[in-house]
DOKE-824070 format. One line per 4 residues: number of its first residue (from 1); their letters; for each residue x, y, z of N, C-alpha, C. Coordinates in Angstrom, 1 decimal. Layout:
NUM) A) X,Y,Z,X,Y,Z,X,Y,Z; ... .
***
This chain:
1) XXXX) -3.1,6.8,4.3,-3.5,7.4,5.5,-3.8,8.9,5.4; -4.8,9.3,6.1,-5.2,10.7,6.0,-4.3,11.5,7.0; -4.2,12.8,6.7,-3.3,13.7,7.5,-3.7,13.5,9.0; -4.9,13.6,9.3,-5.4,13.5,10.7,-4.9,12.2,11.4 .
5) XXXX) -4.9,11.1,10.7,-4.5,9.8,11.2,-2.9,9.8,11.4; -2.2,10.3,10.4,-0.8,10.4,10.5,-0.4,11.3,11.7; -1.0,12.4,11.9,-0.7,13.3,13.0,-0.9,12.7,14.3; -2.1,11.9,14.5,-2.3,11.3,15.7,-1.3,10.2,16.1 .
9) XXXX) -0.8,9.5,15.1,0.2,8.5,15.3,1.5,9.1,15.7; 1.9,10.2,15.0,3.1,10.9,15.3,3.0,11.4,16.8; 1.9,12.0,17.1,1.7,12.6,18.5,1.8,11.5,19.5; 1.3,10.3,19.3,1.4,9.2,20.2,2.8,8.7,20.4 .
13) XXXX) 3.6,8.7,19.3,5.0,8.3,19.4,5.8,9.3,20.2; 5.7,10.5,19.8,6.5,11.6,20.4,6.0,11.9,21.9; 4.7,12.0,22.1,4.2,12.2,23.4,4.8,13.5,24.1; 4.7,14.6,23.3,5.3,15.9,23.8,4.3,17.0,23.5 .
17) XXXX) 3.6,17.5,24.5,2.6,18.5,24.2,3.1,19.9,23.7; 4.5,20.0,23.8,5.0,21.3,23.3,4.9,21.4,21.7; 4.6,20.3,21.1,4.5,20.3,19.6,3.0,20.4,19.3; 2.6,21.5,18.8,1.2,21.7,18.4,0.8,20.9,17.2 .
21) XXXX) -0.5,20.7,16.9,-0.9,20.0,15.7,-0.3,20.5,14.4; -0.3,21.9,14.3,0.3,22.5,13.1,1.8,22.3,13.0; 2.5,22.2,14.1,3.9,21.8,14.1,4.1,20.4,13.6; 3.3,19.5,14.1,3.4,18.1,13.6,3.1,18.0,12.1 .
25) XXXX) 2.1,18.8,11.7,1.8,18.8,10.2,3.0,19.3,9.4; 3.7,20.2,9.9,4.9,20.8,9.2,5.9,19.7,9.1; 6.2,18.9,10.1,7.2,17.8,10.0,6.7,16.7,9.1; 5.4,16.4,9.1,4.9,15.4,8.2,5.1,15.9,6.8 .
29) XXXX) 4.9,17.1,6.4,5.1,17.6,5.1,6.6,17.6,4.7; 7.4,17.9,5.7,8.9,17.8,5.5,9.3,16.3,5.2; 8.6,15.4,5.8,8.9,14.0,5.6,8.5,13.6,4.2; 7.3,14.1,3.7,6.8,13.9,2.4,7.8,14.5,1.4 .
33) XXXX) 8.2,15.7,1.6,9.2,16.4,0.7,10.5,15.6,0.6; 11.0,15.2,1.8,12.2,14.4,1.8,12.1,13.2,1.0; 11.0,12.4,1.2,10.8,11.2,0.5,10.9,11.4,-1.0; 10.2,12.4,-1.5,10.2,12.7,-2.9,11.5,13.2,-3.4 .
37) XXXX) 12.3,13.7,-2.5,13.6,14.3,-2.9,14.6,13.2,-3.1; 14.5,12.1,-2.4,15.6,11.0,-2.5,15.1,9.9,-3.4; 13.8,9.8,-3.7,13.3,8.8,-4.6,12.5,9.4,-5.7; 12.7,9.1,-6.9,11.9,9.7,-8.0,10.6,8.9,-8.2 .
41) XXXX) 9.5,9.5,-7.9,8.2,8.8,-7.9,7.6,8.9,-9.3; 7.2,7.8,-9.9,6.6,7.9,-11.3,5.4,8.8,-11.3; 4.6,8.8,-10.2,3.4,9.7,-10.2,3.7,11.1,-10.3; 5.0,11.5,-10.1,5.3,12.9,-10.1,6.1,13.3,-11.4 .
45) XXXX) 6.2,12.3,-12.3,6.9,12.6,-13.6,6.0,13.3,-14.6; 6.6,14.3,-15.2,5.8,15.1,-16.2,6.7,15.4,-17.4; 6.0,15.8,-18.5,6.7,16.2,-19.7,6.2,17.6,-20.1; 7.1,18.4,-20.5,6.7,19.8,-21.0,7.7,20.4,-21.9 .
49) XXXX) 7.4,21.5,-22.5,8.3,22.1,-23.5,8.6,23.5,-23.0; 9.8,24.0,-23.4,10.3,25.3,-23.0,11.1,25.9,-24.2; 10.9,27.2,-24.3,11.6,27.9,-25.5,12.8,28.6,-25.0; 13.9,28.4,-25.8,15.2,29.1,-25.6,15.2,30.3,-26.5 .
53) XXXX) 15.9,31.4,-26.1,16.0,32.6,-27.0,17.5,33.0,-27.1; 17.9,33.5,-28.2,19.2,33.9,-28.4,19.5,35.2,-27.6; 18.5,35.8,-27.2,18.7,37.1,-26.4,18.7,36.9,-24.9; 18.7,35.7,-24.4,18.6,35.4,-23.0,19.4,34.2,-22.7 .
57) XXXX) 19.6,33.9,-21.4,20.4,32.7,-21.0,19.7,32.0,-19.8; 18.4,32.4,-19.6,17.6,31.7,-18.6,16.2,31.8,-18.9; 15.4,30.9,-18.4,13.9,31.0,-18.6,13.2,30.4,-17.4; 12.1,31.0,-17.0,11.4,30.5,-15.8,10.5,29.4,-16.3 .
61) XXXX) 10.4,28.3,-15.4,9.6,27.2,-15.8,8.2,27.3,-15.2; 7.8,28.5,-14.7,6.5,28.7,-14.0,5.4,28.5,-15.0; 5.6,29.0,-16.3,4.5,28.9,-17.3,4.3,27.4,-17.7; 5.4,26.7,-17.7,5.3,25.3,-18.1,4.6,24.4,-17.0 .
65) XXXX) 4.8,24.7,-15.8,4.3,23.8,-14.7,3.1,24.4,-13.9; 2.8,25.7,-14.2,1.7,26.3,-13.5,2.0,26.5,-12.0; 1.1,26.0,-11.2,1.2,26.1,-9.7,2.1,25.0,-9.1; 2.6,24.1,-9.9,3.5,23.0,-9.4,4.9,23.6,-9.3 .
69) XXXX) 5.8,22.8,-8.7,7.2,23.2,-8.6,8.0,22.1,-9.1; 9.0,22.4,-9.9,9.9,21.4,-10.5,10.9,21.0,-9.4; 11.1,19.7,-9.2,12.1,19.3,-8.2,13.4,18.9,-9.0; 13.3,18.3,-10.1,14.5,17.9,-10.9,14.1,17.6,-12.3 .
73) XXXX) 15.1,17.6,-13.2,14.9,17.3,-14.6,15.7,16.0,-14.9; 15.1,15.0,-15.5,15.8,13.8,-15.7,16.2,13.6,-17.2; 15.6,14.4,-18.1,16.0,14.2,-19.5,15.6,15.5,-20.2; 16.4,15.9,-21.2,16.0,17.1,-22.0,16.6,16.9,-23.4 .
77) XXXX) 15.7,17.2,-24.4,16.1,17.1,-25.8,15.6,18.2,-26.6; 16.4,18.7,-27.6,15.9,19.7,-28.5,15.0,19.2,-29.6; 14.3,20.0,-30.2,13.4,19.6,-31.3,14.1,18.9,-32.5; 15.4,19.2,-32.6,16.2,18.5,-33.7,16.7,17.2,-33.3 .
81) XXXX) 16.4,16.7,-32.0,16.8,15.4,-31.6,18.1,15.4,-30.7; 18.8,16.6,-30.6,20.0,16.7,-29.8,19.6,16.6,-28.3; 20.2,15.7,-27.6,20.0,15.6,-26.2,20.9,16.7,-25.5; 20.3,17.2,-24.4,21.0,18.3,-23.6,21.7,17.7,-22.4 .
85) XXXX) 22.8,18.1,-22.0,23.5,17.7,-20.8,22.9,18.5,-19.6; 22.5,17.8,-18.6,21.9,18.4,-17.4,23.0,18.5,-16.4; 23.4,19.8,-16.1,24.5,20.1,-15.2,24.0,20.2,-13.8; 24.9,20.2,-12.8,24.5,20.2,-11.4,24.1,21.6,-10.9 .
89) XXXX) 24.5,22.7,-11.6,24.1,24.0,-11.2,24.6,25.0,-12.2; 24.2,26.3,-12.0,24.6,27.4,-12.9,26.1,27.6,-12.8; 26.8,27.3,-11.7,28.2,27.4,-11.6,28.9,26.5,-12.6; 28.4,25.3,-12.7,29.0,24.4,-13.7,28.8,24.9,-15.1 .
93) XXXX) 27.7,25.5,-15.4,27.4,26.1,-16.7,28.4,27.2,-17.0; 28.7,28.0,-16.0,29.6,29.1,-16.1,31.1,28.7,-16.3; 31.4,27.5,-15.8,32.7,26.9,-16.1,33.0,26.7,-17.5; 31.9,26.3,-18.3,32.0,26.0,-19.7,31.8,27.3,-20.5 .
97) XXXX) 30.9,28.2,-20.0,30.5,29.4,-20.8,30.6,30.6,-19.8; 31.8,31.0,-19.5,32.0,32.1,-18.5,31.3,33.4,-18.9; 31.2,33.7,-20.2,30.6,34.9,-20.6,29.1,34.8,-21.0; 28.7,33.6,-21.0,27.3,33.3,-21.4,26.9,34.0,-22.7 .
101) XXXX) 27.9,33.9,-23.6,27.6,34.5,-24.9,27.1,33.5,-25.9; 26.7,33.9,-27.1,26.2,33.0,-28.1,27.3,32.1,-28.6; 27.0,30.8,-28.5,28.0,29.8,-29.0,27.4,28.7,-29.9; 26.2,28.9,-30.3,25.6,28.0,-31.2,24.5,27.2,-30.6 .
105) XXXX) 24.3,26.0,-31.1,23.2,25.1,-30.6,23.4,24.8,-29.1; 22.3,25.0,-28.4,22.4,24.7,-26.9,22.9,23.2,-26.7; 23.7,23.0,-25.7,24.2,21.7,-25.3,24.0,21.4,-23.9; 24.0,22.5,-23.0,24.0,22.3,-21.6,22.9,23.1,-20.9 .
109) XXXX) 22.3,22.6,-19.9,21.3,23.3,-19.1,21.6,23.0,-17.6; 21.1,23.9,-16.8,21.2,23.8,-15.4,19.9,24.3,-14.7; 19.4,23.6,-13.8,18.2,24.0,-13.1,18.5,24.6,-11.7; 18.0,25.8,-11.4,18.2,26.4,-10.1,16.8,26.9,-9.7 .
113) XXXX) 16.3,26.2,-8.6,15.0,26.4,-8.2,14.0,26.3,-9.3; 13.3,27.3,-9.8,12.4,27.2,-10.9,12.9,27.9,-12.2; 14.2,28.2,-12.2,14.8,28.9,-13.3,15.7,27.9,-14.1; 15.6,27.8,-15.4,16.4,26.9,-16.2,17.4,27.8,-16.9 .
117) XXXX) 18.7,27.5,-16.7,19.8,28.3,-17.3,20.3,27.5,-18.5; 20.8,28.3,-19.5,21.4,27.6,-20.7,22.3,28.6,-21.4; 23.3,28.1,-22.2,24.1,29.1,-22.9,23.3,29.7,-24.0; 23.4,31.0,-24.2,22.6,31.7,-25.3,22.9,31.1,-26.6 .
121) XXXX) 21.9,30.9,-27.4,22.0,30.4,-28.8,20.9,30.9,-29.6; 20.6,30.2,-30.7,19.4,30.6,-31.5,18.1,30.2,-30.8; 17.0,30.5,-31.5,15.7,30.2,-30.9,15.4,28.7,-31.1; 15.3,28.0,-29.9,15.1,26.5,-30.0,14.0,26.2,-29.0 .
125) XXXX) 13.3,25.1,-29.2,12.4,24.5,-28.2,12.9,23.2,-27.7; 12.9,23.0,-26.4,13.3,21.8,-25.8,12.2,21.1,-25.1; 12.2,19.8,-25.1,11.2,19.0,-24.4,11.9,18.4,-23.1; 11.3,18.6,-22.0,11.9,18.2,-20.7,11.1,17.1,-20.1 .
129) XXXX) 11.7,16.1,-19.5,11.1,15.2,-18.6,11.5,15.6,-17.2; 10.6,15.9,-16.4,10.9,16.4,-15.1,10.0,15.8,-14.0; 10.4,16.1,-12.7,9.6,15.6,-11.6,9.2,16.8,-10.8; 7.9,16.8,-10.4,7.3,17.9,-9.6,7.5,17.6,-8.1 .
133) XXXX) 7.2,18.5,-7.3,7.2,18.3,-5.9,5.8,17.9,-5.4; 5.7,17.0,-4.5,4.3,16.6,-4.0,3.6,17.7,-3.3; 2.3,17.8,-3.5,1.6,18.9,-2.8,1.6,18.6,-1.3; 1.7,19.6,-0.5,1.7,19.5,1.0,0.3,19.1,1.4 .
137) XXXX) 0.2,18.4,2.5,-1.1,18.1,3.1,-1.5,19.2,4.0; -2.8,19.6,3.8,-3.3,20.8,4.6,-4.6,20.5,5.4; -5.5,19.7,4.8,-6.7,19.4,5.4,-6.6,18.0,6.1; -7.4,17.8,7.1,-7.4,16.5,7.8,-7.6,15.3,6.9 .
141) XXXX) -8.4,15.5,5.9,-8.7,14.4,5.0,-7.7,14.2,3.8; -6.7,15.1,3.7,-5.7,15.0,2.7,-4.9,13.7,2.8; -4.6,13.1,1.7,-3.8,11.8,1.7,-2.6,12.0,0.7; -1.4,11.5,1.1,-0.3,11.6,0.3,-0.4,10.5,-0.8 .
145) XXXX) -1.3,10.7,-1.7,-1.7,9.6,-2.6,-0.6,9.2,-3.7; 0.4,10.0,-3.9,1.4,9.7,-4.8,2.4,8.6,-4.3; 2.2,8.3,-3.0,3.0,7.2,-2.4,2.1,6.0,-2.1; 2.7,4.8,-2.2,1.9,3.6,-1.9,1.4,3.6,-0.4 .
149) XXXX) 0.2,3.3,-0.2,-0.5,3.4,1.1,0.2,2.6,2.1; 0.7,1.4,1.8,1.3,0.5,2.8,2.6,1.1,3.4; 3.1,2.2,2.8,4.4,2.8,3.3,4.1,4.1,3.9; 2.9,4.6,4.0,2.6,5.9,4.6,3.1,5.9,6.1 .
153) XXXX) 2.8,4.9,6.8,3.2,4.9,8.3,4.8,4.9,8.4; 5.4,4.1,7.6,6.9,4.1,7.7,7.5,5.4,7.3; 7.0,6.0,6.2,7.6,7.2,5.7,7.3,8.4,6.5; 6.0,8.6,6.8,5.5,9.8,7.3,5.3,9.9,8.8 .
157) XXXX) 4.8,8.7,9.4,4.7,8.7,10.9,6.1,8.6,11.5; 6.9,7.6,11.1,8.2,7.4,11.6,9.2,8.5,11.1; 8.9,9.0,9.9,9.8,10.0,9.3,9.6,11.3,10.1; 8.4,11.7,10.3,8.1,13.0,11.1,8.6,12.8,12.5 .
161) XXXX) 8.4,11.6,13.1,8.9,11.4,14.5,10.4,11.5,14.6; 11.1,11.0,13.5,12.5,11.2,13.5,12.9,12.6,13.6; 12.3,13.5,12.7,12.6,14.9,12.7,12.3,15.6,14.0; 11.2,15.2,14.6,10.8,15.8,15.9,11.8,15.4,17.0 .
165) XXXX) 12.1,14.1,17.1,13.0,13.7,18.1,14.4,14.3,17.9; 14.8,14.5,16.7,16.1,15.1,16.5,16.1,16.5,17.1; 14.9,17.2,17.1,14.8,18.5,17.8,14.9,18.3,19.3; 14.1,17.4,19.8,14.0,17.1,21.2,15.3,16.7,21.8 .
169) XXXX) 16.0,15.9,21.1,17.3,15.3,21.6,18.5,16.1,21.2; 18.3,17.3,20.6,19.4,18.1,20.2,20.2,18.6,21.3; 21.5,18.5,21.1,22.5,18.9,22.2,23.1,17.8,23.0; 22.5,16.6,22.8,23.1,15.4,23.5,24.0,14.7,22.6 .
173) XXXX) 24.8,13.8,23.1,25.7,13.0,22.3,25.0,12.2,21.3; 25.5,12.0,20.1,24.9,11.3,19.0,24.5,9.9,19.4; 25.4,9.2,20.0,25.1,7.8,20.4,24.0,7.7,21.4; 23.6,8.8,22.1,22.5,8.8,23.0,21.2,9.2,22.5 .
177) XXXX) 21.1,9.6,21.2,19.9,10.0,20.6,19.1,8.7,20.2; 18.6,8.0,21.3,18.0,6.7,21.1,16.8,6.8,20.2; 15.9,7.7,20.5,14.6,7.8,19.8,14.8,8.3,18.4; 15.7,9.3,18.2,16.0,9.8,16.9,16.5,8.7,16.0 .
181) XXXX) 17.5,7.9,16.5,18.1,6.8,15.7,17.1,5.8,15.4; 16.2,5.4,16.4,15.2,4.4,16.2,14.2,4.8,15.1; 13.7,6.0,15.1,12.7,6.5,14.2,13.4,6.6,12.8; 14.6,7.0,12.7,15.3,7.1,11.4,15.5,5.7,10.8 .
185) XXXX) 15.8,4.7,11.7,16.0,3.3,11.3,14.8,2.8,10.6; 13.6,3.1,11.1,12.4,2.6,10.5,12.0,3.4,9.2; 12.4,4.7,9.1,11.9,5.5,8.0,12.9,5.6,6.9; 14.0,6.3,7.1,14.8,6.7,6.0,16.2,6.1,6.0 .
189) XXXX) 16.5,5.1,6.8,17.8,4.5,6.8,18.0,3.7,5.5; 19.2,3.9,5.0,19.6,3.2,3.7,20.3,1.9,4.0; 20.7,1.7,5.3,21.3,0.4,5.7,20.3,-0.6,6.2; 19.2,-0.2,6.6,18.1,-1.1,7.0,17.3,-1.5,5.8 .
193) XXXX) 17.4,-2.8,5.5,16.7,-3.3,4.3,15.2,-3.3,4.4; 14.7,-3.1,5.7,13.3,-3.1,5.9,12.8,-1.7,6.1; 13.6,-0.7,6.0,13.2,0.7,6.2,12.2,1.1,5.1; 11.4,2.1,5.4,10.3,2.5,4.4,10.9,3.0,3.1 .
197) XXXX) 12.0,3.8,3.2,12.5,4.4,2.0,13.1,3.3,1.1; 13.7,2.2,1.7,14.2,1.1,0.9,13.1,0.4,0.3; 12.0,0.2,1.0,10.8,-0.5,0.5,10.2,0.3,-0.6; 10.2,1.6,-0.5,9.7,2.5,-1.6,10.4,2.3,-2.9 .
201) XXXX) 11.8,2.2,-2.8,12.6,1.9,-4.0,12.2,0.6,-4.6; 12.1,-0.4,-3.7,11.7,-1.7,-4.2,10.3,-1.7,-4.9; 9.4,-1.0,-4.3,8.0,-0.9,-4.9,8.1,-0.3,-6.2; 8.9,0.8,-6.4,9.0,1.5,-7.7,9.6,0.5,-8.7 .
205) XXXX) 10.6,-0.2,-8.3,11.3,-1.2,-9.2,10.3,-2.3,-9.7; 9.5,-2.8,-8.7,8.5,-3.8,-9.0,7.4,-3.4,-9.9; 7.1,-2.1,-9.9,5.9,-1.6,-10.7,6.4,-0.8,-11.9; 7.7,-0.8,-12.2,8.1,-0.1,-13.4,7.8,-0.9,-14.6 .
209) XXXX) 7.3,-0.2,-15.6,6.9,-0.9,-16.9,8.2,-1.1,-17.7; 8.4,-2.3,-18.1,9.6,-2.7,-18.9,9.2,-2.9,-20.3; 9.9,-2.2,-21.2,9.6,-2.3,-22.6,10.6,-3.3,-23.2; 10.1,-4.4,-23.8,10.9,-5.4,-24.4,10.6,-5.5,-25.8 .
213) XXXX) 11.6,-5.5,-26.7,11.4,-5.7,-28.1,12.3,-6.9,-28.5; 11.7,-7.7,-29.3,12.4,-8.9,-29.9,12.5,-8.8,-31.4; 13.6,-9.1,-31.9,13.8,-9.2,-33.4,14.2,-10.6,-33.7; 13.3,-11.3,-34.5,13.7,-12.6,-34.9,14.5,-12.6,-36.2 .
217) XX) 15.6,-13.2,-36.2,16.4,-13.3,-37.4,16.4,-14.7,-37.9; 16.2,-14.8,-39.2,16.1,-16.1,-39.8,17.3,-16.3,-40.7 .
***
């Protein structure tokens, strides 16, 4: 679906003129970002290398990814084959290395926004498997092409409508947020087996390439 079509369908559902087209576009892009944040999309997976220095304890990933933004790192390995532990944040790194002083071969890393933190060590190169953030839709003809087309309506029409209704129905009791609950049920509910986000996970599982190796022993 193109941005213009998604916007029209969201506007038809919400039916509230206080939300300008650019406001709806913002919620659509939030729904896209949310979807990519809870599900790792193969189309957003990348591989790159980054250099560690004994004179520092962090490195910007901007040179590696250019104009893209790293959302998460799923795997990291040094050039000598040693895998790196991916911590939840720089605080966890400081728990193990409170002084961030030189302690030898790097073992742990932590991603904060676009900065990669590590304990200082010798000069090493690491290979990262990471996920980028999807590009926001800006033009009417833009399409969220990294997502399967048959789920665009569920993820982005109902997803954006959920976010808008949550604003409209703000301040009332949770059980009375009928529209908010209904739109969430169709888009991002984890308990609804037919929700778009659940179907997205199923689609990824069905399209994953499985590597099978067989060794015949005689």
